[in-house]
C-alpha positions in Angstrom: 16.6 -0.4 -8.0 15.4 3.1 -7.0 14.9 5.9 -9.4 16.4 9.2 -8.0 13.9 11.8 -7.0 15.6 14.5 -9.2 14.9 12.3 -12.2 11.3 11.6 -11.3 10.8 15.3 -10.8 11.2 15.7 -14.6 7.7 14.1 -14.9 6.2 17.4 -13.7 5.5 20.1 -16.3 6.9 23.2 -14.7 4.4 26.1 -14.7 1.3 23.8 -15.2 -0.1 24.2 -11.7 -3.5 25.9 -12.0 -6.5 26.6 -9.8 -9.9 25.3 -11.0 -13.3 26.2 -9.6 -13.3 23.1 -7.4 -9.6 22.6 -6.7 -6.5 22.5 -8.8 -4.7 20.7 -11.6 -1.3 20.1 -13.0 0.4 18.2 -15.9 2.8 15.3 -16.0 4.7 14.4 -19.2 6.7 11.2 -19.2 10.0 11.7 -21.1 11.8 9.1 -19.1 10.6 5.8 -20.5 7.3 3.9 -20.9 6.0 2.2 -17.7 3.0 1.6 -15.7 1.8 2.0 -12.1 -0.2 -0.5 -10.1 -1.0 1.8 -7.2 -1.1 5.6 -6.6 -0.4 7.1 -3.2 -2.4 10.1 -2.0 -1.0 13.4 -3.0 0.5 15.7 -0.4 0.1 19.4 -0.6 2.3 21.5 1.7 2.6 18.4 4.0 -1.1 17.7 4.1 -2.3 14.3 2.7 -5.3 14.6 0.4 -8.0 11.9 0.2 -7.2 9.7 -2.8 -10.8 9.7 -3.9 -10.4 13.4 -4.7 -7.7 12.9 -7.3 -7.8 11.6 -10.9 -5.9 11.4 -14.1 -7.4 13.0 -17.2 -5.9 11.7 -20.4 -7.3 11.3 -24.0 -10.6 12.8 -22.8 -11.0 10.0 -20.1 -11.1 10.6 -16.4 -9.4 7.8 -14.4 -9.6 8.0 -10.5 -6.4 7.4 -8.6 -8.3 4.9 -6.4 -9.2 2.7 -9.5 -5.5 1.9 -10.2 -4.6 -1.6 -9.1 -2.5 -4.6 -10.3 -5.5 -5.8 -12.3 -6.1 -2.3 -13.6 -2.7 -0.5 -14.0 -2.2 3.0 -15.4 0.2 3.3 -18.3 2.6 6.2 -18.3 3.0 6.6 -22.0 6.0 8.4 -23.5 5.7 12.0 -24.4 2.0 12.3 -23.6 0.5 15.0 -21.4 -1.3 13.6 -18.4 -3.5 16.0 -16.4 -3.9 15.4 -12.7 -7.1 16.9 -11.3 -7.8 17.4 -7.6 -11.2 18.4 -6.2 -12.0 19.8 -2.9 -8.6 21.5 -2.2 -8.2 25.1 -3.1 -4.8 26.7 -3.4 -3.7 30.2 -2.5 -1.6 32.3 -4.9 1.6 31.4 -3.1 4.2 28.7 -3.9 3.1 25.1 -3.0 5.0 21.9 -2.4 3.3 18.9 -3.9 4.4 15.3 -3.3 3.4 12.4 -5.6 4.0 8.7 -5.2 3.2 5.6 -7.1 4.0 1.9 -7.1 5.9 0.4 -10.1 6.3 -3.3 -10.4 10.0 -4.3 -10.0 10.9 -0.8 -8.6 8.6 -0.5 -5.6 7.3 2.9 -4.4 8.6 5.9 -6.3 8.0 9.4 -5.0 9.0 12.9 -5.9 8.2 16.4 -4.7 7.9 19.5 -6.8 7.4 23.2 -5.8 5.5 25.6 -8.0 3.2 28.6 -8.0 -0.1 28.5 -9.7 -0.5 30.5 -12.9 
């Protein structure tokens, strides 16, 4: 069973895309239902794939690298909790950007969605 992309896109908190001194960040908020991922795919920004080691989750004052997510070490997408995604080494311009995110969910396979936003 695949989850439609337009539903997954609701994970992204619109208007949360921000530049940081070393890259950029944005927020996810899971209002769809509790779940967990066993693998993250590299982010794509404007069609360019980023190195997975440059991306991490930041939740409850803890940094969790995308590369550390495995079947033995899954990442829980808790309901109604802000999850910050931090990316280092990729600077954004002030224009609109298209960002693609994908992850593996047991029983559903690879789920991917794209959002477009302008940094604030």
